[in-house]
N, C-alpha and C positions, 0 to 999 in steps of 0.2 A: 504494500500500500504506500502510495506517495504521501508526502507531507500535506498536500492539498486535499487528500481523502478521496481522490477520483479512482484510485486503483490502477490507473494506467501507468506502467513502469518504464515504457520505452517510447521513443519516437519512431515512426515509419519514415525513412528517408530515401529519396531517390535523386541522384544527380545534385547533391547538396541542397535539396529542397525538402522541407518537412511536409509530408503529405497528411499526417495525422498522428494518432497515438495508439499504443497497443499494450495489451496485457497478455503475456505468454501463458497459455494453458498447459501445453506439453511440448517439450523439445523432441521432435520426431527423430532427427539424426543431426549430423554436424552441419547440414545445409538448410534444413527446413524446420520451422516450428508452427504449431497450431496456435493461433492467437485470437483474442477478441479485439477487434480493431474499430477505431472511430476515425473515419476519413472525412475530409472537407470541413475541418474544425473552424475555418475562417468564414465559411458560408452560412446561409440562413438555415439549411437543413443538413446537418452532418449525417453520415451514413454509418450505422453500427451493425456489425455482423461478425461471425467467425470466419477466419480465412487462414489458408496456409501462406506463410510469409518466409522469404529467404532470410536467414539469420543475419546476413551482411547488411540488410536493409533495416534491421532493428538496432537502434542506438539507445543505450540506457539513459534515463533521465538522471541528472545529478542533483541531489537535494541541495538547497541553498542554505 
């Protein structure tokens, strides 16, 4: 759980752009994890769902 209480522990990043946030449910192998993701956090209707995500796209949030 993050300090803000949201439960999202990682950012989903592609090409140096933050696409959303994620909470890892299960690490499937060294390349892929199953995560609950929230994409489009800057828009009016964020998308929440489960997804398989490449581990290299998951960047841990650092507590302040």
